[in-house]
C-alpha positions, 0 to 999 in steps of 0.5 A: 759574901761570907766564906770562900770565894764564889767559884771555889768548891765549898763556897757559900754561894747560892749560884745555881740555886732556885728558891721559892719565896712565899713572903709579901712582908719584907719580901724585897729584903729577903729576896735581895739577900738571896740574890746577892748570894747568886740564887734565882728567887721565884717570888710567889706571895701567898698573902697580901697585907691589909694596911694598918693605917687605913684600918678604921677598926684599929683606930676605934680600938685604940681610942677605946683603949686610951679611954679605958687604960689597960693594966698590961700590954702584950706586944707580939711582933715588932712590925705590928707594934711599930705599925700600931704606933704609925697608925696612931700617929696618922690618926693624931692620937699617938701621944695619948696612946704612948701616955697610956702605955707608959703606965702599963706593964709591957710584955714583949714576945721576943727581942724584935717586939722588944726593939719596937717597944724601945724604939717608941720610947717605951720600956718592955718589963718582960721579954720572952726569949723564944719569941713564941706565945708559949712563954707568955702563956706560962707567965700569966698562968703562973702569975694569974690575971684575974681582974686585969685589963690586958691589951694584946697587939696581934699579928695577922695570923691570930691570937695564938691562944693568948686571948683565950688563956687570959680570958680563962684566967679571968682577965678582960682582954682588948685585942688589937689586930694591926695588920690582917692577911688578904688573898695573894696578889699574884695567884698565877705565881703561886700556882707556878710555884706549887708546880715547881715545888711538887716537881722538885724543880727548886732547891728550897721554899722559904716561909716567913709566917705560919699563916703563909705556910697554911695558905701555901698548903691550901694552894697545893690542895687546890692544885691537886698537888698537896701530897706531891709537895709534902713529899718534895719538902720531905726530900729534895726541896728544903722548907726554910722558916724564919722561926719556930712559930712559922715552922709549926704547921710544917712540923705538924705534918712530920716535916723537918724545916730549917729554923735558924738559931736566931729568928732573923731574916739575916740568920735565915739567909746564912743558914739556908745558904749553908744548908743548901751547900751541905746538900752535896751539890756535884762540884767539878773543876773545869778549865773555866772554873768550878762547875756546880750542879744543883738539883734544879740548876747549875753554876759555872765559876759562880755564875748561874747558867741559863739551862733548860731542864733538857740541857740540865739533864744532858749536863748531869749525864756528862758530869756523872761520866767524870770526864768519860764519854757519854754516847750519842745514844745515851744523849738521845735517851734524855731528849723527849721524842727524839730517839729516832733523830740522829742529829738531835744529840748534836743540836742538844749538845750545841745548845748546851755549849752556848748556854755554858758560855765556853764551847770547849768545855764539852768535847766531841769524841769522833764516832763515840759521843761527848765528854766534859773537859775536867781538870785533874 
């Protein structure tokens, strides 16, 4: 783990954080990285992916491209380009495709696409630094494309305007969609995630594709919670994206999503961890270690605590008292429907003690209430 020890104040641990993950592609990799830092990951895959190897249209387009070689090829994504090569290999035409591509000028939309091109034994002749379609458009707008046959490998969310620009410049364009988006494989998880984000019961929601953002907002609309979700992402819930293309639909709404300097999952995890730790969680030093109080959860000595929302509210009141006494009446006011039950406060505190794993941390002050045991 980077940075200080997990239990120290200011550590980059995500213990006690709840993060909604909307991705399907590379979801396990991203979830594992967040969970290693202690986060609770709520998986809500907003889209499924149509497998490229079973896509008859892709194979037919590839065969046509072999018969009618392009002058230039635009590789827009690393995973898409590798998927294209895998599909060609499965169809038995990989050697013919590679021979065609070696004779073409290869344009890569960023280092990930460049890496996939090189991994296939090819060389990218030009690479867009920003990993956006804008640089590719500028390149062809400056150089011209009239009379050229240009093949464009696309990802699931469409052409980003590249095809339209090239056609307008007089090029003949062959589009190859290597994978396509399908409906969510778990609509119930998506519905639950929308509710949690709307209620600010999570710390962050992570996106890895622009289409995923669009579909998540559509799900919010269907749940009748679009405005609440946008308000939450403008305030207590941090929207995190893998790059500027993914962030664009959120920026259009006036939001300021986290975008890492390097458009990689590892960079996303590091910067998300740093950003959440900078969001001023309440750190209290106790005899059992550092108690870190997050918006939607808490952690003690780097261990996420299994707290209900009621228990979290009681703990928040005790932390706010800074070692002072919280009265039974104040505890009762936090318990729905229990204001007339004198024993409800005792039960709530007992359950909180059990969940914290150290019953001595919440002390009973006779005839007055309860206080949190803090270290000087």
